[in-house]
mmJSON file of the N, C-alpha and C atoms, coordinates in Angstrom:
{"data_MODEL":{"atom_site":{
"group_PDB":["ATOM","ATOM","ATOM","ATOM","ATOM","ATOM","ATOM","ATOM","ATOM","ATOM","ATOM","ATOM","ATOM","ATOM","ATOM","ATOM","ATOM","ATOM","ATOM","ATOM","ATOM","ATOM","ATOM","ATOM","ATOM","ATOM","ATOM","ATOM","ATOM","ATOM","ATOM","ATOM","ATOM","ATOM","ATOM","ATOM","ATOM","ATOM","ATOM","ATOM","ATOM","ATOM","ATOM","ATOM","ATOM","ATOM","ATOM","ATOM","ATOM","ATOM","ATOM","ATOM","ATOM","ATOM","ATOM","ATOM","ATOM","ATOM","ATOM","ATOM","ATOM","ATOM","ATOM","ATOM","ATOM","ATOM","ATOM","ATOM","ATOM","ATOM","ATOM","ATOM","ATOM","ATOM","ATOM","ATOM","ATOM","ATOM","ATOM","ATOM","ATOM","ATOM","ATOM","ATOM","ATOM","ATOM","ATOM","ATOM","ATOM","ATOM","ATOM","ATOM","ATOM","ATOM","ATOM","ATOM","ATOM","ATOM","ATOM","ATOM","ATOM","ATOM","ATOM","ATOM","ATOM","ATOM","ATOM","ATOM","ATOM","ATOM","ATOM","ATOM","ATOM","ATOM","ATOM","ATOM","ATOM","ATOM","ATOM","ATOM","ATOM","ATOM","ATOM","ATOM","ATOM","ATOM","ATOM","ATOM","ATOM","ATOM","ATOM","ATOM","ATOM","ATOM","ATOM","ATOM","ATOM","ATOM","ATOM","ATOM","ATOM","ATOM","ATOM","ATOM","ATOM","ATOM","ATOM","ATOM","ATOM","ATOM","ATOM","ATOM","ATOM","ATOM","ATOM","ATOM","ATOM","ATOM","ATOM","ATOM","ATOM","ATOM","ATOM","ATOM","ATOM","ATOM","ATOM","ATOM","ATOM","ATOM","ATOM","ATOM","ATOM","ATOM","ATOM","ATOM","ATOM","ATOM","ATOM","ATOM","ATOM","ATOM","ATOM","ATOM","ATOM","ATOM","ATOM","ATOM","ATOM","ATOM","ATOM","ATOM","ATOM","ATOM","ATOM","ATOM","ATOM","ATOM","ATOM","ATOM","ATOM","ATOM","ATOM","ATOM","ATOM","ATOM","ATOM","ATOM","ATOM","ATOM","ATOM","ATOM","ATOM","ATOM","ATOM","ATOM","ATOM","ATOM","ATOM","ATOM","ATOM","ATOM","ATOM","ATOM","ATOM","ATOM","ATOM","ATOM","ATOM","ATOM","ATOM","ATOM","ATOM","ATOM"],
"id":[1,2,3,4,5,6,7,8,9,10,11,12,13,14,15,16,17,18,19,20,21,22,23,24,25,26,27,28,29,30,31,32,33,34,35,36,37,38,39,40,41,42,43,44,45,46,47,48,49,50,51,52,53,54,55,56,57,58,59,60,61,62,63,64,65,66,67,68,69,70,71,72,73,74,75,76,77,78,79,80,81,82,83,84,85,86,87,88,89,90,91,92,93,94,95,96,97,98,99,100,101,102,103,104,105,106,107,108,109,110,111,112,113,114,115,116,117,118,119,120,121,122,123,124,125,126,127,128,129,130,131,132,133,134,135,136,137,138,139,140,141,142,143,144,145,146,147,148,149,150,151,152,153,154,155,156,157,158,159,160,161,162,163,164,165,166,167,168,169,170,171,172,173,174,175,176,177,178,179,180,181,182,183,184,185,186,187,188,189,190,191,192,193,194,195,196,197,198,199,200,201,202,203,204,205,206,207,208,209,210,211,212,213,214,215,216,217,218,219,220,221,222,223,224,225,226,227,228,229,230,231,232,233,234],
"type_symbol":["N","C","C","N","C","C","N","C","C","N","C","C","N","C","C","N","C","C","N","C","C","N","C","C","N","C","C","N","C","C","N","C","C","N","C","C","N","C","C","N","C","C","N","C","C","N","C","C","N","C","C","N","C","C","N","C","C","N","C","C","N","C","C","N","C","C","N","C","C","N","C","C","N","C","C","N","C","C","N","C","C","N","C","C","N","C","C","N","C","C","N","C","C","N","C","C","N","C","C","N","C","C","N","C","C","N","C","C","N","C","C","N","C","C","N","C","C","N","C","C","N","C","C","N","C","C","N","C","C","N","C","C","N","C","C","N","C","C","N","C","C","N","C","C","N","C","C","N","C","C","N","C","C","N","C","C","N","C","C","N","C","C","N","C","C","N","C","C","N","C","C","N","C","C","N","C","C","N","C","C","N","C","C","N","C","C","N","C","C","N","C","C","N","C","C","N","C","C","N","C","C","N","C","C","N","C","C","N","C","C","N","C","C","N","C","C","N","C","C","N","C","C","N","C","C","N","C","C","N","C","C","N","C","C"],
"label_atom_id":["N","CA","C","N","CA","C","N","CA","C","N","CA","C","N","CA","C","N","CA","C","N","CA","C","N","CA","C","N","CA","C","N","CA","C","N","CA","C","N","CA","C","N","CA","C","N","CA","C","N","CA","C","N","CA","C","N","CA","C","N","CA","C","N","CA","C","N","CA","C","N","CA","C","N","CA","C","N","CA","C","N","CA","C","N","CA","C","N","CA","C","N","CA","C","N","CA","C","N","CA","C","N","CA","C","N","CA","C","N","CA","C","N","CA","C","N","CA","C","N","CA","C","N","CA","C","N","CA","C","N","CA","C","N","CA","C","N","CA","C","N","CA","C","N","CA","C","N","CA","C","N","CA","C","N","CA","C","N","CA","C","N","CA","C","N","CA","C","N","CA","C","N","CA","C","N","CA","C","N","CA","C","N","CA","C","N","CA","C","N","CA","C","N","CA","C","N","CA","C","N","CA","C","N","CA","C","N","CA","C","N","CA","C","N","CA","C","N","CA","C","N","CA","C","N","CA","C","N","CA","C","N","CA","C","N","CA","C","N","CA","C","N","CA","C","N","CA","C","N","CA","C","N","CA","C","N","CA","C","N","CA","C","N","CA","C","N","CA","C","N","CA","C"],
"label_alt_id":[null,null,null,null,null,null,null,null,null,null,null,null,null,null,null,null,null,null,null,null,null,null,null,null,null,null,null,null,null,null,null,null,null,null,null,null,null,null,null,null,null,null,null,null,null,null,null,null,null,null,null,null,null,null,null,null,null,null,null,null,null,null,null,null,null,null,null,null,null,null,null,null,null,null,null,null,null,null,null,null,null,null,null,null,null,null,null,null,null,null,null,null,null,null,null,null,null,null,null,null,null,null,null,null,null,null,null,null,null,null,null,null,null,null,null,null,null,null,null,null,null,null,null,null,null,null,null,null,null,null,null,null,null,null,null,null,null,null,null,null,null,null,null,null,null,null,null,null,null,null,null,null,null,null,null,null,null,null,null,null,null,null,null,null,null,null,null,null,null,null,null,null,null,null,null,null,null,null,null,null,null,null,null,null,null,null,null,null,null,null,null,null,null,null,null,null,null,null,null,null,null,null,null,null,null,null,null,null,null,null,null,null,null,null,null,null,null,null,null,null,null,null,null,null,null,null,null,null,null,null,null,null,null,null],
"label_comp_id":["MET","MET","MET","GLU","GLU","GLU","TYR","TYR","TYR","GLU","GLU","GLU","GLN","GLN","GLN","ILE","ILE","ILE","ILE","ILE","ILE","GLU","GLU","GLU","GLU","GLU","GLU","ILE","ILE","ILE","LYS","LYS","LYS","GLU","GLU","GLU","VAL","VAL","VAL","ILE","ILE","ILE","GLU","GLU","GLU","LEU","LEU","LEU","ILE","ILE","ILE","ARG","ARG","ARG","PRO","PRO","PRO","TYR","TYR","TYR","ILE","ILE","ILE","ASN","ASN","ASN","ARG","ARG","ARG","ASP","ASP","ASP","GLY","GLY","GLY","GLY","GLY","GLY","ASP","ASP","ASP","ILE","ILE","ILE","GLU","GLU","GLU","PHE","PHE","PHE","VAL","VAL","VAL","LYS","LYS","LYS","PHE","PHE","PHE","GLU","GLU","GLU","ASP","ASP","ASP","GLY","GLY","GLY","ILE","ILE","ILE","VAL","VAL","VAL","PHE","PHE","PHE","VAL","VAL","VAL","ARG","ARG","ARG","PHE","PHE","PHE","SER","SER","SER","GLY","GLY","GLY","ALA","ALA","ALA","CYS","CYS","CYS","VAL","VAL","VAL","GLY","GLY","GLY","CYS","CYS","CYS","ALA","ALA","ALA","ALA","ALA","ALA","MET","MET","MET","ASP","ASP","ASP","SER","SER","SER","THR","THR","THR","MET","MET","MET","ASN","ASN","ASN","ASP","ASP","ASP","LEU","LEU","LEU","VAL","VAL","VAL","GLU","GLU","GLU","ASP","ASP","ASP","THR","THR","THR","LEU","LEU","LEU","LEU","LEU","LEU","GLU","GLU","GLU","ARG","ARG","ARG","VAL","VAL","VAL","PRO","PRO","PRO","GLY","GLY","GLY","VAL","VAL","VAL","ILE","ILE","ILE","GLY","GLY","GLY","VAL","VAL","VAL","GLU","GLU","GLU","LEU","LEU","LEU","VAL","VAL","VAL","VAL","VAL","VAL"],
"label_asym_id":["A","A","A","A","A","A","A","A","A","A","A","A","A","A","A","A","A","A","A","A","A","A","A","A","A","A","A","A","A","A","A","A","A","A","A","A","A","A","A","A","A","A","A","A","A","A","A","A","A","A","A","A","A","A","A","A","A","A","A","A","A","A","A","A","A","A","A","A","A","A","A","A","A","A","A","A","A","A","A","A","A","A","A","A","A","A","A","A","A","A","A","A","A","A","A","A","A","A","A","A","A","A","A","A","A","A","A","A","A","A","A","A","A","A","A","A","A","A","A","A","A","A","A","A","A","A","A","A","A","A","A","A","A","A","A","A","A","A","A","A","A","A","A","A","A","A","A","A","A","A","A","A","A","A","A","A","A","A","A","A","A","A","A","A","A","A","A","A","A","A","A","A","A","A","A","A","A","A","A","A","A","A","A","A","A","A","A","A","A","A","A","A","A","A","A","A","A","A","A","A","A","A","A","A","A","A","A","A","A","A","A","A","A","A","A","A","A","A","A","A","A","A","A","A","A","A","A","A","A","A","A","A","A","A"],
"label_entity_id":["1","1","1","1","1","1","1","1","1","1","1","1","1","1","1","1","1","1","1","1","1","1","1","1","1","1","1","1","1","1","1","1","1","1","1","1","1","1","1","1","1","1","1","1","1","1","1","1","1","1","1","1","1","1","1","1","1","1","1","1","1","1","1","1","1","1","1","1","1","1","1","1","1","1","1","1","1","1","1","1","1","1","1","1","1","1","1","1","1","1","1","1","1","1","1","1","1","1","1","1","1","1","1","1","1","1","1","1","1","1","1","1","1","1","1","1","1","1","1","1","1","1","1","1","1","1","1","1","1","1","1","1","1","1","1","1","1","1","1","1","1","1","1","1","1","1","1","1","1","1","1","1","1","1","1","1","1","1","1","1","1","1","1","1","1","1","1","1","1","1","1","1","1","1","1","1","1","1","1","1","1","1","1","1","1","1","1","1","1","1","1","1","1","1","1","1","1","1","1","1","1","1","1","1","1","1","1","1","1","1","1","1","1","1","1","1","1","1","1","1","1","1","1","1","1","1","1","1","1","1","1","1","1","1"],
"label_seq_id":[1,1,1,2,2,2,3,3,3,4,4,4,5,5,5,6,6,6,7,7,7,8,8,8,9,9,9,10,10,10,11,11,11,12,12,12,13,13,13,14,14,14,15,15,15,16,16,16,17,17,17,18,18,18,19,19,19,20,20,20,21,21,21,22,22,22,23,23,23,24,24,24,25,25,25,26,26,26,27,27,27,28,28,28,29,29,29,30,30,30,31,31,31,32,32,32,33,33,33,34,34,34,35,35,35,36,36,36,37,37,37,38,38,38,39,39,39,40,40,40,41,41,41,42,42,42,43,43,43,44,44,44,45,45,45,46,46,46,47,47,47,48,48,48,49,49,49,50,50,50,51,51,51,52,52,52,53,53,53,54,54,54,55,55,55,56,56,56,57,57,57,58,58,58,59,59,59,60,60,60,61,61,61,62,62,62,63,63,63,64,64,64,65,65,65,66,66,66,67,67,67,68,68,68,69,69,69,70,70,70,71,71,71,72,72,72,73,73,73,74,74,74,75,75,75,76,76,76,77,77,77,78,78,78],
"pdbx_PDB_ins_code":[null,null,null,null,null,null,null,null,null,null,null,null,null,null,null,null,null,null,null,null,null,null,null,null,null,null,null,null,null,null,null,null,null,null,null,null,null,null,null,null,null,null,null,null,null,null,null,null,null,null,null,null,null,null,null,null,null,null,null,null,null,null,null,null,null,null,null,null,null,null,null,null,null,null,null,null,null,null,null,null,null,null,null,null,null,null,null,null,null,null,null,null,null,null,null,null,null,null,null,null,null,null,null,null,null,null,null,null,null,null,null,null,null,null,null,null,null,null,null,null,null,null,null,null,null,null,null,null,null,null,null,null,null,null,null,null,null,null,null,null,null,null,null,null,null,null,null,null,null,null,null,null,null,null,null,null,null,null,null,null,null,null,null,null,null,null,null,null,null,null,null,null,null,null,null,null,null,null,null,null,null,null,null,null,null,null,null,null,null,null,null,null,null,null,null,null,null,null,null,null,null,null,null,null,null,null,null,null,null,null,null,null,null,null,null,null,null,null,null,null,null,null,null,null,null,null,null,null,null,null,null,null,null,null],
"Cartn_x":[-111.87,-110.383,-109.649,-108.979,-107.975,-107.104,-106.615,-105.592,-104.267,-103.87,-102.096,-102.662,-103.875,-103.743,-104.19,-104.828,-104.958,-103.256,-102.606,-101.129,-100.547,-100.75,-99.908,-100.217,-101.627,-102.109,-101.411,-101.51,-101.106,-99.673,-98.7,-97.497,-97.289,-97.942,-97.827,-98.242,-98.943,-99.278,-98.203,-97.9,-96.664,-95.274,-95.31,-94.183,-94.335,-95.935,-96.095,-95.865,-95.923,-96.179,-94.706,-93.68,-92.071,-91.633,-91.565,-91.044,-91.198,-92.496,-92.835,-92.516,-91.861,-91.097,-90.08,-89.545,-87.914,-87.507,-88.406,-87.317,-87.661,-88.009,-87.714,-86.515,-86.253,-84.901,-85.614,-87.152,-87.461,-88.02,-88.644,-88.85,-90.514,-91.039,-92.221,-92.044,-92.254,-91.892,-93.349,-94.143,-95.267,-94.429,-95.432,-95.38,-96.187,-97.425,-98.581,-99.729,-100.854,-102.543,-103.119,-104.057,-104.359,-106.014,-106.789,-108.272,-108.915,-108.372,-108.357,-107.442,-106.677,-105.401,-104.217,-103.858,-102.386,-101.734,-100.462,-99.447,-98.232,-97.337,-96.494,-95.693,-94.468,-93.121,-92.389,-92.042,-91.82,-89.991,-89.355,-88.033,-86.951,-86.024,-85.434,-85.422,-85.86,-86.032,-87.467,-88.455,-89.976,-90.188,-88.754,-89.262,-88.514,-90.01,-89.62,-90.255,-90.538,-90.838,-91.981,-92.16,-93.566,-94.576,-94.121,-95.134,-95.719,-94.936,-95.165,-96.474,-97.466,-98.656,-99.817,-99.767,-100.009,-99.944,-98.352,-98.391,-98.576,-98.926,-99.76,-101.214,-101.539,-103.186,-103.627,-102.981,-103.559,-102.722,-101.687,-101.235,-101.261,-100.805,-100.66,-102.315,-102.462,-104.229,-105.096,-104.954,-105.866,-106.03,-105.0,-104.553,-104.511,-104.465,-104.343,-106.113,-106.849,-108.199,-109.26,-108.395,-109.011,-108.761,-107.451,-107.084,-107.44,-107.475,-107.093,-108.281,-109.57,-110.693,-110.262,-110.752,-110.799,-109.685,-109.082,-108.419,-109.637,-109.324,-110.496,-109.522,-108.019,-107.49,-106.168,-105.114,-103.706,-102.959,-102.097,-101.376,-100.176,-99.438,-98.172,-97.519,-96.302,-95.664,-94.866,-94.119,-92.993,-91.86],
"Cartn_y":[-12.475,-12.767,-12.173,-12.757,-11.943,-11.053,-10.099,-9.224,-9.739,-10.907,-11.288,-12.157,-12.201,-13.08,-11.994,-11.189,-9.972,-9.497,-9.078,-8.362,-9.597,-10.951,-11.857,-11.528,-11.429,-11.397,-10.245,-9.411,-7.916,-8.073,-8.784,-9.22,-9.96,-10.971,-11.649,-10.856,-10.102,-9.341,-8.073,-7.687,-7.022,-7.133,-8.703,-9.465,-9.749,-10.0,-10.31,-8.714,-7.799,-6.302,-5.557,-6.177,-5.853,-5.778,-6.938,-7.376,-5.866,-5.519,-4.961,-2.985,-3.447,-1.708,-1.896,-2.725,-3.19,-2.945,-3.783,-3.383,-2.071,-1.065,0.46,0.992,0.268,0.523,1.227,1.032,1.141,0.009,0.687,-1.143,-0.187,-1.246,-0.79,-1.878,-1.05,-1.853,-1.12,-2.591,-2.602,-2.022,-1.261,-0.403,-0.759,-0.685,-0.984,-1.194,-1.943,-1.975,-1.252,-0.787,0.269,0.719,0.358,0.644,0.932,-0.762,-1.111,-0.323,0.381,1.196,0.779,0.123,-0.111,0.703,1.03,1.813,1.345,1.826,1.522,2.823,2.754,3.098,3.239,3.814,3.84,4.181,3.561,4.086,3.664,4.016,3.836,4.643,4.569,5.135,5.771,5.0,5.642,6.868,7.302,8.719,9.601,10.333,11.958,11.448,10.269,9.673,10.467,10.867,11.537,10.48,9.034,8.41,7.592,8.277,7.54,7.425,8.521,8.493,7.563,6.928,6.111,4.738,4.43,3.18,2.901,3.998,3.375,3.534,4.049,3.673,2.986,2.821,1.986,0.071,0.482,-0.818,-1.37,-0.987,-1.001,-1.0,-0.09,0.141,-0.76,-0.947,-1.496,-3.071,-3.498,-4.833,-5.321,-4.573,-5.178,-4.919,-3.98,-3.47,-5.189,-5.663,-6.89,-8.053,-7.992,-9.531,-9.543,-8.295,-8.536,-8.052,-9.57,-8.508,-8.022,-6.599,-6.034,-4.974,-4.554,-3.292,-2.617,-1.143,-0.318,0.948,0.981,1.587,1.916,2.461,2.432,3.869,3.832,5.345,5.301,6.523,6.379,6.983,6.17,6.959,7.526,8.707,9.7,9.1],
"Cartn_z":[-178.794,-179.164,-178.36,-177.626,-176.202,-176.997,-176.12,-176.379,-176.852,-176.308,-176.675,-177.798,-178.518,-179.305,-180.533,-180.447,-181.492,-181.696,-180.926,-180.957,-181.973,-181.471,-182.27,-183.69,-183.979,-185.104,-186.32,-185.159,-185.907,-186.13,-185.249,-185.628,-186.814,-187.121,-187.735,-189.313,-189.359,-190.47,-191.438,-189.745,-190.05,-190.745,-190.476,-190.995,-192.249,-192.887,-194.242,-195.222,-194.501,-195.093,-195.37,-194.04,-194.334,-195.251,-196.441,-197.544,-198.229,-198.696,-199.262,-199.092,-197.745,-197.443,-197.186,-196.811,-196.923,-198.679,-199.23,-200.651,-201.168,-200.557,-200.711,-200.102,-198.908,-198.017,-196.9,-196.538,-195.35,-194.411,-193.04,-192.141,-191.304,-190.738,-189.783,-188.727,-187.859,-186.119,-185.638,-185.006,-184.006,-182.646,-182.088,-180.907,-180.222,-180.383,-179.703,-180.105,-179.431,-179.671,-178.556,-178.272,-177.622,-177.818,-177.48,-177.922,-179.248,-179.943,-180.867,-182.491,-181.672,-182.424,-182.537,-183.767,-183.561,-183.839,-183.252,-183.449,-183.932,-185.022,-185.586,-185.766,-186.125,-186.44,-187.805,-188.258,-189.662,-189.654,-190.368,-190.186,-191.63,-191.571,-192.909,-194.125,-195.001,-196.366,-195.952,-195.176,-195.017,-194.606,-193.662,-192.877,-193.857,-193.938,-194.923,-195.996,-196.908,-197.723,-198.103,-199.324,-200.176,-199.816,-200.377,-200.55,-199.165,-197.604,-196.544,-195.798,-196.591,-195.773,-197.095,-198.03,-198.787,-198.549,-198.374,-197.665,-196.335,-195.53,-194.261,-194.122,-194.952,-195.618,-196.248,-197.709,-198.3,-198.35,-197.299,-197.285,-196.003,-194.897,-193.768,-192.929,-193.109,-192.291,-192.969,-194.445,-195.09,-194.638,-194.664,-194.426,-193.092,-192.154,-190.754,-190.549,-190.778,-190.844,-191.331,-192.439,-193.239,-192.366,-191.927,-191.456,-189.975,-189.127,-187.662,-187.25,-186.79,-185.625,-185.159,-184.172,-183.131,-183.705,-184.989,-185.203,-185.87,-185.482,-186.023,-186.494,-186.195,-187.235,-186.581,-187.419,-187.019,-187.104,-186.415,-186.139,-186.129,-186.679,-187.018,-185.604,-185.03,-183.854,-184.549,-184.248,-184.774,-183.632],
"occupancy":[1.0,1.0,1.0,1.0,1.0,1.0,1.0,1.0,1.0,1.0,1.0,1.0,1.0,1.0,1.0,1.0,1.0,1.0,1.0,1.0,1.0,1.0,1.0,1.0,1.0,1.0,1.0,1.0,1.0,1.0,1.0,1.0,1.0,1.0,1.0,1.0,1.0,1.0,1.0,1.0,1.0,1.0,1.0,1.0,1.0,1.0,1.0,1.0,1.0,1.0,1.0,1.0,1.0,1.0,1.0,1.0,1.0,1.0,1.0,1.0,1.0,1.0,1.0,1.0,1.0,1.0,1.0,1.0,1.0,1.0,1.0,1.0,1.0,1.0,1.0,1.0,1.0,1.0,1.0,1.0,1.0,1.0,1.0,1.0,1.0,1.0,1.0,1.0,1.0,1.0,1.0,1.0,1.0,1.0,1.0,1.0,1.0,1.0,1.0,1.0,1.0,1.0,1.0,1.0,1.0,1.0,1.0,1.0,1.0,1.0,1.0,1.0,1.0,1.0,1.0,1.0,1.0,1.0,1.0,1.0,1.0,1.0,1.0,1.0,1.0,1.0,1.0,1.0,1.0,1.0,1.0,1.0,1.0,1.0,1.0,1.0,1.0,1.0,1.0,1.0,1.0,1.0,1.0,1.0,1.0,1.0,1.0,1.0,1.0,1.0,1.0,1.0,1.0,1.0,1.0,1.0,1.0,1.0,1.0,1.0,1.0,1.0,1.0,1.0,1.0,1.0,1.0,1.0,1.0,1.0,1.0,1.0,1.0,1.0,1.0,1.0,1.0,1.0,1.0,1.0,1.0,1.0,1.0,1.0,1.0,1.0,1.0,1.0,1.0,1.0,1.0,1.0,1.0,1.0,1.0,1.0,1.0,1.0,1.0,1.0,1.0,1.0,1.0,1.0,1.0,1.0,1.0,1.0,1.0,1.0,1.0,1.0,1.0,1.0,1.0,1.0,1.0,1.0,1.0,1.0,1.0,1.0,1.0,1.0,1.0,1.0,1.0,1.0,1.0,1.0,1.0,1.0,1.0,1.0],
"B_iso_or_equiv":[0.0,0.0,0.0,0.0,0.0,0.0,0.0,0.0,0.0,0.0,0.0,0.0,0.0,0.0,0.0,0.0,0.0,0.0,0.0,0.0,0.0,0.0,0.0,0.0,0.0,0.0,0.0,0.0,0.0,0.0,0.0,0.0,0.0,0.0,0.0,0.0,0.0,0.0,0.0,0.0,0.0,0.0,0.0,0.0,0.0,0.0,0.0,0.0,0.0,0.0,0.0,0.0,0.0,0.0,0.0,0.0,0.0,0.0,0.0,0.0,0.0,0.0,0.0,0.0,0.0,0.0,0.0,0.0,0.0,0.0,0.0,0.0,0.0,0.0,0.0,0.0,0.0,0.0,0.0,0.0,0.0,0.0,0.0,0.0,0.0,0.0,0.0,0.0,0.0,0.0,0.0,0.0,0.0,0.0,0.0,0.0,0.0,0.0,0.0,0.0,0.0,0.0,0.0,0.0,0.0,0.0,0.0,0.0,0.0,0.0,0.0,0.0,0.0,0.0,0.0,0.0,0.0,0.0,0.0,0.0,0.0,0.0,0.0,0.0,0.0,0.0,0.0,0.0,0.0,0.0,0.0,0.0,0.0,0.0,0.0,0.0,0.0,0.0,0.0,0.0,0.0,0.0,0.0,0.0,0.0,0.0,0.0,0.0,0.0,0.0,0.0,0.0,0.0,0.0,0.0,0.0,0.0,0.0,0.0,0.0,0.0,0.0,0.0,0.0,0.0,0.0,0.0,0.0,0.0,0.0,0.0,0.0,0.0,0.0,0.0,0.0,0.0,0.0,0.0,0.0,0.0,0.0,0.0,0.0,0.0,0.0,0.0,0.0,0.0,0.0,0.0,0.0,0.0,0.0,0.0,0.0,0.0,0.0,0.0,0.0,0.0,0.0,0.0,0.0,0.0,0.0,0.0,0.0,0.0,0.0,0.0,0.0,0.0,0.0,0.0,0.0,0.0,0.0,0.0,0.0,0.0,0.0,0.0,0.0,0.0,0.0,0.0,0.0,0.0,0.0,0.0,0.0,0.0,0.0],
"pdbx_formal_charge":[null,null,null,null,null,null,null,null,null,null,null,null,null,null,null,null,null,null,null,null,null,null,null,null,null,null,null,null,null,null,null,null,null,null,null,null,null,null,null,null,null,null,null,null,null,null,null,null,null,null,null,null,null,null,null,null,null,null,null,null,null,null,null,null,null,null,null,null,null,null,null,null,null,null,null,null,null,null,null,null,null,null,null,null,null,null,null,null,null,null,null,null,null,null,null,null,null,null,null,null,null,null,null,null,null,null,null,null,null,null,null,null,null,null,null,null,null,null,null,null,null,null,null,null,null,null,null,null,null,null,null,null,null,null,null,null,null,null,null,null,null,null,null,null,null,null,null,null,null,null,null,null,null,null,null,null,null,null,null,null,null,null,null,null,null,null,null,null,null,null,null,null,null,null,null,null,null,null,null,null,null,null,null,null,null,null,null,null,null,null,null,null,null,null,null,null,null,null,null,null,null,null,null,null,null,null,null,null,null,null,null,null,null,null,null,null,null,null,null,null,null,null,null,null,null,null,null,null,null,null,null,null,null,null],
"auth_seq_id":[1,1,1,2,2,2,3,3,3,4,4,4,5,5,5,6,6,6,7,7,7,8,8,8,9,9,9,10,10,10,11,11,11,12,12,12,13,13,13,14,14,14,15,15,15,16,16,16,17,17,17,18,18,18,19,19,19,20,20,20,21,21,21,22,22,22,23,23,23,24,24,24,25,25,25,26,26,26,27,27,27,28,28,28,29,29,29,30,30,30,31,31,31,32,32,32,33,33,33,34,34,34,35,35,35,36,36,36,37,37,37,38,38,38,39,39,39,40,40,40,41,41,41,42,42,42,43,43,43,44,44,44,45,45,45,46,46,46,47,47,47,48,48,48,49,49,49,50,50,50,51,51,51,52,52,52,53,53,53,54,54,54,55,55,55,56,56,56,57,57,57,58,58,58,59,59,59,60,60,60,61,61,61,62,62,62,63,63,63,64,64,64,65,65,65,66,66,66,67,67,67,68,68,68,69,69,69,70,70,70,71,71,71,72,72,72,73,73,73,74,74,74,75,75,75,76,76,76,77,77,77,78,78,78],
"auth_comp_id":["MET","MET","MET","GLU","GLU","GLU","TYR","TYR","TYR","GLU","GLU","GLU","GLN","GLN","GLN","ILE","ILE","ILE","ILE","ILE","ILE","GLU","GLU","GLU","GLU","GLU","GLU","ILE","ILE","ILE","LYS","LYS","LYS","GLU","GLU","GLU","VAL","VAL","VAL","ILE","ILE","ILE","GLU","GLU","GLU","LEU","LEU","LEU","ILE","ILE","ILE","ARG","ARG","ARG","PRO","PRO","PRO","TYR","TYR","TYR","ILE","ILE","ILE","ASN","ASN","ASN","ARG","ARG","ARG","ASP","ASP","ASP","GLY","GLY","GLY","GLY","GLY","GLY","ASP","ASP","ASP","ILE","ILE","ILE","GLU","GLU","GLU","PHE","PHE","PHE","VAL","VAL","VAL","LYS","LYS","LYS","PHE","PHE","PHE","GLU","GLU","GLU","ASP","ASP","ASP","GLY","GLY","GLY","ILE","ILE","ILE","VAL","VAL","VAL","PHE","PHE","PHE","VAL","VAL","VAL","ARG","ARG","ARG","PHE","PHE","PHE","SER","SER","SER","GLY","GLY","GLY","ALA","ALA","ALA","CYS","CYS","CYS","VAL","VAL","VAL","GLY","GLY","GLY","CYS","CYS","CYS","ALA","ALA","ALA","ALA","ALA","ALA","MET","MET","MET","ASP","ASP","ASP","SER","SER","SER","THR","THR","THR","MET","MET","MET","ASN","ASN","ASN","ASP","ASP","ASP","LEU","LEU","LEU","VAL","VAL","VAL","GLU","GLU","GLU","ASP","ASP","ASP","THR","THR","THR","LEU","LEU","LEU","LEU","LEU","LEU","GLU","GLU","GLU","ARG","ARG","ARG","VAL","VAL","VAL","PRO","PRO","PRO","GLY","GLY","GLY","VAL","VAL","VAL","ILE","ILE","ILE","GLY","GLY","GLY","VAL","VAL","VAL","GLU","GLU","GLU","LEU","LEU","LEU","VAL","VAL","VAL","VAL","VAL","VAL"],
"auth_asym_id":["A","A","A","A","A","A","A","A","A","A","A","A","A","A","A","A","A","A","A","A","A","A","A","A","A","A","A","A","A","A","A","A","A","A","A","A","A","A","A","A","A","A","A","A","A","A","A","A","A","A","A","A","A","A","A","A","A","A","A","A","A","A","A","A","A","A","A","A","A","A","A","A","A","A","A","A","A","A","A","A","A","A","A","A","A","A","A","A","A","A","A","A","A","A","A","A","A","A","A","A","A","A","A","A","A","A","A","A","A","A","A","A","A","A","A","A","A","A","A","A","A","A","A","A","A","A","A","A","A","A","A","A","A","A","A","A","A","A","A","A","A","A","A","A","A","A","A","A","A","A","A","A","A","A","A","A","A","A","A","A","A","A","A","A","A","A","A","A","A","A","A","A","A","A","A","A","A","A","A","A","A","A","A","A","A","A","A","A","A","A","A","A","A","A","A","A","A","A","A","A","A","A","A","A","A","A","A","A","A","A","A","A","A","A","A","A","A","A","A","A","A","A","A","A","A","A","A","A","A","A","A","A","A","A"],
"auth_atom_id":["N","CA","C","N","CA","C","N","CA","C","N","CA","C","N","CA","C","N","CA","C","N","CA","C","N","CA","C","N","CA","C","N","CA","C","N","CA","C","N","CA","C","N","CA","C","N","CA","C","N","CA","C","N","CA","C","N","CA","C","N","CA","C","N","CA","C","N","CA","C","N","CA","C","N","CA","C","N","CA","C","N","CA","C","N","CA","C","N","CA","C","N","CA","C","N","CA","C","N","CA","C","N","CA","C","N","CA","C","N","CA","C","N","CA","C","N","CA","C","N","CA","C","N","CA","C","N","CA","C","N","CA","C","N","CA","C","N","CA","C","N","CA","C","N","CA","C","N","CA","C","N","CA","C","N","CA","C","N","CA","C","N","CA","C","N","CA","C","N","CA","C","N","CA","C","N","CA","C","N","CA","C","N","CA","C","N","CA","C","N","CA","C","N","CA","C","N","CA","C","N","CA","C","N","CA","C","N","CA","C","N","CA","C","N","CA","C","N","CA","C","N","CA","C","N","CA","C","N","CA","C","N","CA","C","N","CA","C","N","CA","C","N","CA","C","N","CA","C","N","CA","C","N","CA","C","N","CA","C","N","CA","C","N","CA","C","N","CA","C","N","CA","C"],
"pdbx_PDB_model_num":[1,1,1,1,1,1,1,1,1,1,1,1,1,1,1,1,1,1,1,1,1,1,1,1,1,1,1,1,1,1,1,1,1,1,1,1,1,1,1,1,1,1,1,1,1,1,1,1,1,1,1,1,1,1,1,1,1,1,1,1,1,1,1,1,1,1,1,1,1,1,1,1,1,1,1,1,1,1,1,1,1,1,1,1,1,1,1,1,1,1,1,1,1,1,1,1,1,1,1,1,1,1,1,1,1,1,1,1,1,1,1,1,1,1,1,1,1,1,1,1,1,1,1,1,1,1,1,1,1,1,1,1,1,1,1,1,1,1,1,1,1,1,1,1,1,1,1,1,1,1,1,1,1,1,1,1,1,1,1,1,1,1,1,1,1,1,1,1,1,1,1,1,1,1,1,1,1,1,1,1,1,1,1,1,1,1,1,1,1,1,1,1,1,1,1,1,1,1,1,1,1,1,1,1,1,1,1,1,1,1,1,1,1,1,1,1,1,1,1,1,1,1,1,1,1,1,1,1,1,1,1,1,1,1]
}}}
């Protein structure tokens, strides 16, 4: 799969996830994709939220790993 196609699929998945994060007053932004790792930034109510790690691992990372071939992990950019 081409790099540009992977990025488009990552962005599509983030758009699917976004409403769940928005409903609690937060947001998620795609930053970059490098060496199989997706870098994202949380904002709004997500910043400092006790559930941020759970959201990152259980929702964002699991969904991206499942739906986008080539993604091997997700990292948070502060």
